[in-house]
C-alpha positions as CSV (number, residue, x, y, z in Angstrom):
1,X,0.1,-0.2,0.1
2,X,2.9,2.5,-0.9
3,X,0.0,5.5,-1.2
4,X,-0.6,5.2,2.4
5,X,3.3,5.2,3.4
6,X,4.2,8.1,5.4
7,X,8.0,8.1,5.3
8,X,8.1,11.2,6.0
9,X,7.9,11.3,9.4
10,X,10.3,8.8,9.9
11,X,14.1,8.9,10.5
12,X,16.9,6.0,8.8
13,X,16.9,3.5,12.6
14,X,13.3,4.2,12.0
15,X,12.5,2.1,9.0
16,X,15.1,0.3,9.7
17,X,12.6,-1.5,12.7
18,X,9.8,-1.4,10.2
19,X,11.4,-3.4,7.6
20,X,12.9,-5.7,10.8
21,X,9.5,-6.3,11.6
22,X,7.9,-6.6,8.1
23,X,10.1,-9.3,7.6
24,X,10.2,-11.4,10.2
25,X,6.3,-11.0,10.6
26,X,6.2,-12.2,7.1
27,X,8.7,-14.4,7.1
28,X,8.2,-16.3,10.1
29,X,5.0,-15.7,11.7
30,X,2.2,-15.4,8.6
31,X,2.8,-19.5,7.6
32,X,1.5,-20.2,11.1
33,X,-1.8,-17.1,11.5
34,X,-4.4,-19.4,11.1
35,X,-2.8,-22.2,13.5
36,X,-2.2,-20.0,16.0
37,X,-5.7,-18.7,15.8
38,X,-7.2,-22.0,16.0
39,X,-5.6,-23.5,18.7
40,X,-5.6,-20.5,20.7
41,X,-2.0,-21.3,21.0
42,X,0.9,-18.3,22.3
43,X,4.1,-19.1,20.9
44,X,6.9,-18.1,23.1
45,X,9.4,-18.7,20.2
46,X,8.1,-15.9,18.5
47,X,8.4,-13.2,21.5
48,X,11.9,-15.3,22.4
49,X,13.0,-14.5,18.5
50,X,11.7,-10.6,18.7
51,X,13.6,-10.3,22.0
52,X,16.8,-11.7,19.8
53,X,16.5,-9.2,17.4
54,X,16.3,-6.0,20.0
55,X,12.2,-5.4,19.3
56,X,11.0,-6.2,22.9
57,X,13.0,-3.1,24.5
58,X,12.5,-0.4,21.5
59,X,11.7,2.4,23.8
60,X,13.5,1.6,27.1
61,X,16.9,3.7,27.3
62,X,20.5,1.7,26.4
63,X,21.6,1.7,29.6
64,X,18.7,-0.8,30.9
65,X,19.3,-3.3,28.0
66,X,17.2,-1.1,25.3
67,X,17.6,0.6,22.1
68,X,16.8,4.2,23.5
69,X,14.6,4.7,20.3
70,X,11.9,7.3,20.2
71,X,8.0,6.5,20.7
72,X,7.5,6.1,17.0
73,X,9.9,3.3,16.4
74,X,7.9,1.2,18.6
75,X,4.3,2.2,16.3
76,X,5.7,1.1,13.4
77,X,6.6,-2.2,14.8
78,X,3.2,-3.1,16.0
79,X,1.6,-2.0,13.0
80,X,4.1,-3.9,11.0
81,X,3.2,-7.2,13.1
82,X,-0.6,-6.2,13.3
83,X,-0.8,-6.3,9.5
84,X,0.0,-10.1,9.8
85,X,-1.7,-11.2,13.0
86,X,-3.4,-9.2,16.1
87,X,-3.2,-11.7,18.4
88,X,0.8,-11.3,18.2
89,X,0.5,-7.9,17.8
90,X,-1.5,-7.3,20.8
91,X,0.6,-9.3,23.0
92,X,3.5,-7.6,21.8
93,X,2.0,-4.2,22.6
94,X,1.0,-5.0,26.1
95,X,4.2,-6.5,26.9
96,X,5.3,-2.8,26.8
97,X,2.4,-1.7,28.7
98,X,3.3,-3.5,31.7
99,X,6.6,-2.1,31.1
100,X,5.7,2.0,31.0
101,X,5.2,2.3,34.2
102,X,8.9,1.3,35.3
103,X,9.8,3.1,32.4
104,X,7.8,6.1,33.6
105,X,7.9,5.3,37.8
106,X,10.5,3.4,38.2
107,X,13.5,4.4,40.7
108,X,17.0,3.0,39.5
109,X,17.1,-0.3,41.4
110,X,13.6,-1.4,39.6
111,X,14.5,0.0,36.8
112,X,17.7,-1.8,36.8
113,X,16.4,-5.2,38.0
114,X,13.6,-5.5,35.0
115,X,14.3,-4.0,32.7
116,X,17.3,-5.1,31.1
117,X,15.4,-8.7,31.5
118,X,11.4,-7.2,29.9
119,X,14.0,-6.0,26.9
120,X,16.2,-9.3,26.1
121,X,12.7,-11.3,26.1
122,X,13.9,-12.9,29.2
123,X,10.3,-11.3,30.6
124,X,7.2,-10.9,29.4
125,X,5.4,-7.8,31.0
126,X,1.8,-7.4,31.4
127,X,-0.9,-4.5,33.0
128,X,-3.6,-5.7,35.1
129,X,-5.7,-3.1,36.6
130,X,-9.5,-4.3,35.3
131,X,-11.3,-6.5,38.0
132,X,-15.2,-8.1,37.6
133,X,-16.7,-4.9,39.4
134,X,-14.0,-1.9,38.4
135,X,-13.9,-1.9,34.1
136,X,-14.2,1.9,33.1
137,X,-14.2,3.1,36.5
138,X,-10.9,2.1,37.7
139,X,-11.0,3.7,40.9
140,X,-13.8,1.8,42.1
141,X,-11.3,-1.4,42.1
142,X,-11.5,-3.7,45.4
143,X,-7.9,-5.3,45.2
144,X,-6.2,-4.4,48.4
145,X,-2.8,-4.0,49.5
146,X,-1.8,-3.8,53.2
147,X,1.5,-3.2,54.6
148,X,3.3,-5.9,56.7
149,X,6.6,-4.6,57.8
150,X,8.7,-5.1,54.7
151,X,5.9,-6.6,52.5
152,X,2.5,-5.9,51.1
153,X,-0.2,-8.5,51.6
154,X,-2.1,-8.6,48.1
155,X,-5.7,-9.8,47.9
156,X,-8.5,-9.5,45.4
157,X,-9.1,-11.1,41.9
158,X,-8.0,-9.1,38.4
159,X,-9.9,-9.9,35.0
160,X,-8.7,-9.1,31.3
161,X,-5.1,-9.6,31.9
162,X,-3.4,-9.6,28.6
163,X,-0.7,-11.7,29.0
164,X,-1.2,-12.5,32.4
165,X,-0.1,-16.1,32.2
166,X,2.8,-15.9,30.4
167,X,3.9,-12.4,32.0
168,X,7.6,-12.9,34.4
169,X,6.6,-8.8,35.6
170,X,2.9,-7.7,36.2
171,X,2.3,-4.6,36.9
172,X,-0.7,-4.6,39.1
173,X,-2.9,-2.0,41.0
174,X,-4.7,-2.1,44.3
175,X,-5.7,-0.1,47.4
176,X,-3.5,1.0,50.0
177,X,-6.2,3.0,51.4
178,X,-9.5,1.7,50.2
179,X,-11.3,4.8,51.7
180,X,-9.3,7.4,49.5
181,X,-11.4,6.3,46.2
182,X,-8.6,6.6,43.4
183,X,-6.3,8.5,45.1
184,X,-5.9,4.9,47.2
185,X,-4.6,3.3,44.4
186,X,-1.2,1.8,44.4
187,X,1.1,0.6,41.9
188,X,3.2,-2.6,42.4
189,X,5.3,-5.0,40.5
190,X,4.6,-8.5,41.3
191,X,6.1,-11.0,39.6
192,X,3.9,-14.3,38.6
193,X,5.9,-16.9,40.7
194,X,4.8,-15.3,43.8
195,X,3.1,-17.0,46.9
196,X,-0.4,-16.2,46.2
197,X,-0.6,-15.3,43.1
198,X,-2.5,-17.8,40.4
199,X,-4.0,-18.0,37.5
200,X,-7.5,-18.9,37.4
201,X,-8.5,-18.9,34.1
202,X,-7.7,-18.3,30.5
203,X,-10.7,-16.5,28.6
204,X,-12.1,-18.2,25.1
205,X,-12.7,-15.1,22.7
206,X,-14.0,-14.3,19.8
207,X,-10.8,-12.7,18.4
208,X,-6.9,-12.4,19.0
209,X,-7.4,-15.8,20.4
210,X,-3.6,-16.8,20.3
211,X,-3.2,-13.6,22.7
212,X,-4.1,-15.0,26.6
213,X,-6.4,-13.0,28.5
214,X,-6.0,-14.6,31.9
215,X,-7.4,-13.9,35.3
216,X,-5.4,-14.0,38.0
217,X,-6.5,-14.4,42.0
218,X,-4.9,-12.7,45.1
219,X,-5.0,-14.8,47.7
220,X,-2.3,-13.0,50.8
221,X,0.5,-12.4,47.8
222,X,3.2,-11.0,49.4
223,X,5.0,-8.9,47.3
224,X,8.4,-6.9,49.1
225,X,8.0,-3.5,49.6
226,X,10.3,-2.5,47.3
227,X,8.1,-3.2,44.7
228,X,6.0,-0.5,44.8
229,X,6.4,2.2,42.3
230,X,6.5,5.5,43.1
231,X,4.5,6.2,46.5
232,X,1.4,4.6,48.1
233,X,-1.6,6.3,46.2
234,X,0.4,7.2,43.2
235,X,-0.8,4.5,41.3
236,X,-4.2,5.7,39.5
237,X,-1.9,8.8,38.1
238,X,0.5,6.1,37.3
239,X,-2.1,4.2,35.2
240,X,-3.1,7.0,33.1
241,X,0.3,8.4,32.3
242,X,0.2,4.8,31.0
243,X,-2.5,4.4,28.9
244,X,-2.3,8.2,27.9
245,X,0.6,7.0,25.8
246,X,-0.2,3.4,25.3
247,X,-3.5,4.5,23.5
248,X,-1.4,5.2,20.2
249,X,-0.6,1.6,20.5
250,X,-4.0,0.7,19.6
251,X,-4.0,3.4,17.0
252,X,-1.0,1.1,15.8
253,X,-2.5,-2.0,15.8
254,X,-6.2,-0.5,14.5
255,X,-4.2,1.4,11.1
256,X,-2.1,-2.6,10.6
257,X,-5.2,-4.5,10.8
258,X,-7.1,-2.1,8.7
259,X,-4.8,-1.8,5.7
260,X,-4.1,-5.4,5.3
261,X,-7.5,-5.9,5.1
262,X,-7.9,-3.0,2.6
263,X,-5.4,-4.1,0.6
264,X,-6.6,-7.8,0.0
265,X,-10.0,-6.7,-0.5
266,X,-8.5,-4.3,-3.6
267,X,-7.0,-7.1,-4.5
268,X,-9.6,-9.5,-4.6
269,X,-11.8,-7.2,-6.2
270,X,-9.5,-6.6,-8.8
271,X,-9.7,-9.8,-9.8
272,X,-13.2,-11.4,-9.0
273,X,-15.1,-11.1,-12.8
274,X,-19.4,-10.8,-12.2
275,X,-21.0,-10.2,-15.0
276,X,-18.3,-10.6,-17.1
277,X,-16.0,-7.7,-15.5
278,X,-14.2,-7.2,-12.9
279,X,-16.1,-6.2,-9.5
280,X,-13.5,-3.2,-8.9
281,X,-15.8,-2.0,-11.6
282,X,-19.0,-1.1,-10.5
283,X,-19.3,2.6,-8.7
284,X,-21.1,0.4,-5.5
285,X,-17.1,-1.1,-4.8
286,X,-15.2,1.8,-6.0
287,X,-16.9,3.7,-3.4
288,X,-16.9,1.5,-0.4
289,X,-12.5,1.3,-1.8
290,X,-12.4,5.1,-1.5
291,X,-14.2,5.8,1.5
292,X,-12.3,3.3,3.8
293,X,-9.6,4.7,1.7
294,X,-9.7,7.9,3.0
295,X,-10.2,7.3,6.7
296,X,-7.7,5.0,7.1
297,X,-5.5,8.0,5.7
298,X,-7.0,10.0,8.0
299,X,-6.5,7.4,10.8
300,X,-2.7,6.7,10.3
301,X,-2.0,10.6,9.7
302,X,-3.6,11.0,12.8
303,X,-1.7,8.1,15.2
304,X,2.0,9.4,13.5
305,X,0.7,13.3,14.6
306,X,-0.2,12.2,17.9
307,X,2.9,10.2,18.4
308,X,5.0,12.9,17.4
309,X,3.2,15.2,19.5
310,X,4.1,12.5,22.6
311,X,7.4,12.5,21.6
312,X,7.9,16.4,22.1
313,X,6.2,16.5,25.0
314,X,3.0,17.5,24.8
315,X,0.4,16.2,27.1
316,X,-1.5,13.6,25.1
317,X,-4.8,12.8,26.5
318,X,-7.2,14.6,24.3
319,X,-5.4,13.6,21.3
320,X,-4.5,10.3,22.6
321,X,-8.0,9.1,23.1
322,X,-8.8,11.0,19.6
323,X,-6.6,8.2,18.0
324,X,-7.5,5.5,19.6
325,X,-11.5,6.5,19.2
326,X,-11.2,6.8,15.8
327,X,-8.5,4.7,14.5
328,X,-10.7,1.6,16.3
329,X,-13.8,2.6,15.1
330,X,-12.2,3.0,11.0
331,X,-10.6,-0.5,11.6
332,X,-14.2,-2.2,12.4
333,X,-15.9,-0.3,9.6
334,X,-13.1,-1.4,7.1
335,X,-12.6,-4.9,7.8
336,X,-16.6,-5.1,8.6
337,X,-17.0,-3.7,4.4
338,X,-14.2,-5.9,3.3
339,X,-15.6,-8.8,4.1
340,X,-18.6,-8.1,2.6
341,X,-16.7,-6.9,-0.7
342,X,-15.6,-10.3,-1.0
343,X,-19.6,-11.7,-0.2
344,X,-19.7,-15.3,0.6
345,X,-15.9,-15.7,0.6
346,X,-15.3,-13.4,3.2
347,X,-17.5,-14.9,5.9
348,X,-15.3,-17.9,5.1
349,X,-11.9,-19.3,7.2
350,X,-10.2,-20.3,4.6
351,X,-9.8,-16.2,3.6
352,X,-7.8,-14.1,6.0
353,X,-10.6,-11.6,6.4
354,X,-13.3,-12.8,8.6
355,X,-10.7,-13.2,11.3
356,X,-9.0,-9.5,10.8
357,X,-12.8,-8.7,11.4
358,X,-13.3,-10.4,14.6
359,X,-9.8,-9.3,15.8
360,X,-10.2,-5.7,15.2
361,X,-13.8,-5.4,17.4
362,X,-12.0,-5.6,20.6
363,X,-10.0,-2.4,19.5
364,X,-13.0,-0.4,20.8
365,X,-13.2,-2.5,23.9
366,X,-9.8,-2.9,25.3
367,X,-7.7,0.2,27.2
368,X,-11.0,2.2,27.8
369,X,-14.0,1.6,25.7
370,X,-15.1,4.2,23.3
371,X,-18.0,5.1,24.7
372,X,-15.1,6.1,27.6
373,X,-12.7,7.9,24.9
374,X,-15.1,10.6,24.2
375,X,-16.2,10.9,27.5
376,X,-12.5,12.1,27.9
377,X,-12.6,14.0,24.9
378,X,-15.6,16.0,26.0
379,X,-13.7,16.6,29.8
380,X,-10.4,17.9,28.0
381,X,-12.0,20.5,25.4
382,X,-14.7,21.4,27.6
383,X,-11.3,22.0,30.1
384,X,-9.7,24.2,27.7
C-alpha cells in the first residue's frame, strides 16, 4: 500500500526497525497465523526471536538494555506486526503496556532489575488494572494491599489481563487506602511466581485468540516493599499516564489491521469477475474502497501526528483518546466492509478477512471503551 506511506515522519533507524519487523512478520509469523488462531496458542518462540532481535525493548533506555529509540519506532513495529497477526501484536503491545509504568515511575533499582530482562525477552510484561466490578471505572477496584513490615499483602481478583499467564512481571494496581477512592490506589511490580499469585482462568475469545487473556487471583500474595512503584496513592496517576501513551499503540494496531484488510479487498476486487468484468469497475465497490482509503489515511495521519506530540512532551490525553476512538472505529468499519466485498468468501475461514474482522472488534473495547474515550475527549475540550 505505497500510497499510504508516511516515511516523511520516519528517520532511517525507524525505517530499519519497520523493515525488520515486516520481514519477521511475513516470513516467520504469517505461515502460522491460522494455526495460532485455531489452537488459541501463544507462540513463545516468536517472542524469543523478537527479544533476540532487540524488538522487545525498542523504547527502553540503552543503559537498561534497550535501543533508546523514540516512541515512533515502537509504533511502526506494532503496525507491521498487526498487519499479519493482531494476536501477536496485542501481546507485544501489552508487554510494553506493562513496562511503561516502570519507565515512568520506577526507581533506579527497579529499572535495573526489570528493564534489561524485559528488553531481552527473558520476561514478558503485563498490566493488571481491570476487575469484575471495575472496568470503565478503575477507581472502584477492590483489590487491597496492606502493609506488613517490609511486605505488602495483596488480596483480590484481576480479569482481562493480557499476557497474565505468561508474564514474568505484572504491574498490578491495588488500594492501599480503600477509603480514599482513586487517591488510595498504588502500583506494584508483582512477579508471577509469587506465593498467592494464581492464574485461575484463560478466556475463550471471539478474536485475538492466540493472545492470552487471564484472570488472576491474589490470596495473601506477599510483595516486597521495594516493588512499590512510586509512592502509595500514586497508582491511579501512573495508570493514567501510561494509558495516555499506550492508546497510540491501539492506533497502530488499528491502522495495521485495517490497511492489510483493505489491501486484500482491493486485490480481490480487481480479480473477481462478475457480469463479465472485475467488480472493481462497479461504482458501488469503488465508493466503498474510496471511503475506506480516505478514513484509513486520516487514521494513520492522526496516529503519526499524535505520536510526534507525545515525543515532544505535549500532554497527550486528548489526542491519544482521539486516536484510539477514531482509528479503532475505522478498523472495525473497514474490516466489516472488506468482508462484504468478498461476499460469501469473506465469511469463510479459508480467507483472512473474517479473522481480521473478529480481531478488530476488541480495539473498540480494551484500554478504555470508545464510549469512555468520548467522555475523556469531551472533558478535555470543555476544560480548555
